[in-house]
C-alpha atoms as an extended CHARMM CRD file, in Angstrom:
* protein
*
        54  EXT
         1         1  MET       CA             98.1230000000      -46.1700000000       27.0570000000  PROA      1               0.0000000000
         2         2  VAL       CA             94.6860000000      -47.7790000000       27.2520000000  PROA      2               0.0000000000
         3         3  LYS       CA             92.4710000000      -46.8190000000       30.1770000000  PROA      3               0.0000000000
         4         4  ARG       CA             91.2520000000      -49.6940000000       32.3390000000  PROA      4               0.0000000000
         5         5  LYS       CA             88.0280000000      -49.9400000000       34.3180000000  PROA      5               0.0000000000
         6         6  ALA       CA             88.4420000000      -51.5210000000       37.7450000000  PROA      6               0.0000000000
         7         7  PHE       CA             85.6690000000      -53.6360000000       39.2670000000  PROA      7               0.0000000000
         8         8  PRO       CA             85.4130000000      -56.3890000000       41.8700000000  PROA      8               0.0000000000
         9         9  LEU       CA             85.0090000000      -59.9520000000       40.6340000000  PROA      9               0.0000000000
        10        10  ARG       CA             83.6700000000      -62.8490000000       42.6370000000  PROA      10              0.0000000000
        11        11  ILE       CA             84.9370000000      -66.1440000000       41.2800000000  PROA      11              0.0000000000
        12        12  ASN       CA             84.8650000000      -69.7780000000       42.2830000000  PROA      12              0.0000000000
        13        13  PRO       CA             88.1860000000      -70.6660000000       43.9830000000  PROA      13              0.0000000000
        14        14  LYS       CA             88.6810000000      -73.7520000000       41.8030000000  PROA      14              0.0000000000
        15        15  LEU       CA             88.1980000000      -71.6820000000       38.6510000000  PROA      15              0.0000000000
        16        16  TYR       CA             90.6300000000      -69.0990000000       40.0200000000  PROA      16              0.0000000000
        17        17  ASP       CA             93.2210000000      -71.8430000000       40.5090000000  PROA      17              0.0000000000
        18        18  VAL       CA             92.7780000000      -72.9010000000       36.8730000000  PROA      18              0.0000000000
        19        19  LEU       CA             93.1370000000      -69.3030000000       35.6870000000  PROA      19              0.0000000000
        20        20  GLU       CA             96.1770000000      -68.7650000000       37.8830000000  PROA      20              0.0000000000
        21        21  LYS       CA             97.9460000000      -71.8040000000       36.3940000000  PROA      21              0.0000000000
        22        22  TRP       CA             96.9330000000      -70.7980000000       32.8630000000  PROA      22              0.0000000000
        23        23  ALA       CA             98.1930000000      -67.2520000000       33.4190000000  PROA      23              0.0000000000
        24        24  ASP       CA            101.4680000000      -68.5810000000       34.8300000000  PROA      24              0.0000000000
        25        25  ASP       CA            101.9070000000      -70.8090000000       31.7760000000  PROA      25              0.0000000000
        26        26  GLU       CA            101.5600000000      -67.7440000000       29.5290000000  PROA      26              0.0000000000
        27        27  LEU       CA            103.6130000000      -65.4110000000       31.7630000000  PROA      27              0.0000000000
        28        28  ARG       CA            100.6530000000      -63.1590000000       32.5850000000  PROA      28              0.0000000000
        29        29  SER       CA             98.9020000000      -61.9980000000       35.7050000000  PROA      29              0.0000000000
        30        30  VAL       CA             95.5220000000      -63.5520000000       36.4350000000  PROA      30              0.0000000000
        31        31  ASN       CA             93.9200000000      -60.1900000000       35.6860000000  PROA      31              0.0000000000
        32        32  ALA       CA             95.6230000000      -59.9790000000       32.2880000000  PROA      32              0.0000000000
        33        33  GLN       CA             94.6900000000      -63.5930000000       31.5190000000  PROA      33              0.0000000000
        34        34  ILE       CA             91.0180000000      -62.9400000000       32.2710000000  PROA      34              0.0000000000
        35        35  GLU       CA             91.1180000000      -59.8760000000       30.0210000000  PROA      35              0.0000000000
        36        36  VAL       CA             92.6940000000      -61.8870000000       27.1660000000  PROA      36              0.0000000000
        37        37  ILE       CA             90.0900000000      -64.6480000000       27.4910000000  PROA      37              0.0000000000
        38        38  LEU       CA             87.1950000000      -62.1860000000       27.5520000000  PROA      38              0.0000000000
        39        39  LYS       CA             88.5930000000      -60.1970000000       24.6090000000  PROA      39              0.0000000000
        40        40  GLU       CA             89.0380000000      -63.3530000000       22.5010000000  PROA      40              0.0000000000
        41        41  ALA       CA             85.4870000000      -64.4920000000       23.3230000000  PROA      41              0.0000000000
        42        42  ALA       CA             84.0610000000      -61.0730000000       22.4360000000  PROA      42              0.0000000000
        43        43  LYS       CA             85.9080000000      -61.0710000000       19.0980000000  PROA      43              0.0000000000
        44        44  ARG       CA             84.8950000000      -64.6600000000       18.3040000000  PROA      44              0.0000000000
        45        45  THR       CA             81.2150000000      -63.8400000000       18.8330000000  PROA      45              0.0000000000
        46        46  GLY       CA             81.4150000000      -60.6430000000       16.7690000000  PROA      46              0.0000000000
        47        47  ARG       CA             80.7850000000      -58.3810000000       19.7370000000  PROA      47              0.0000000000
        48        48  LEU       CA             84.1930000000      -56.6840000000       19.5920000000  PROA      48              0.0000000000
        49        49  LYS       CA             85.6310000000      -55.3870000000       16.3600000000  PROA      49              0.0000000000
        50        50  GLU       CA             89.3430000000      -55.6790000000       15.6440000000  PROA      50              0.0000000000
        51        51  GLU       CA             91.3760000000      -52.8070000000       17.0470000000  PROA      51              0.0000000000
        52        52  LYS       CA             93.3140000000      -50.6810000000       14.5910000000  PROA      52              0.0000000000
        53        53  LYS       CA             97.0800000000      -50.6410000000       15.1870000000  PROA      53              0.0000000000
        54        54  GLU       CA             98.7830000000      -47.3150000000       14.6720000000  PROA      54              0.0000000000
């Protein structure tokens, strides 16, 4: 199981509403949706290398 780092996040309420709807559409929590979006952006910009699957 992957360890997670917890931290507080201040976010614009309108943006949160968008993320909440998006997460609901993809059957995820808002937290998981934010993590997916950030991970995809980091990969796309070459800042995160692909993870090896075991």
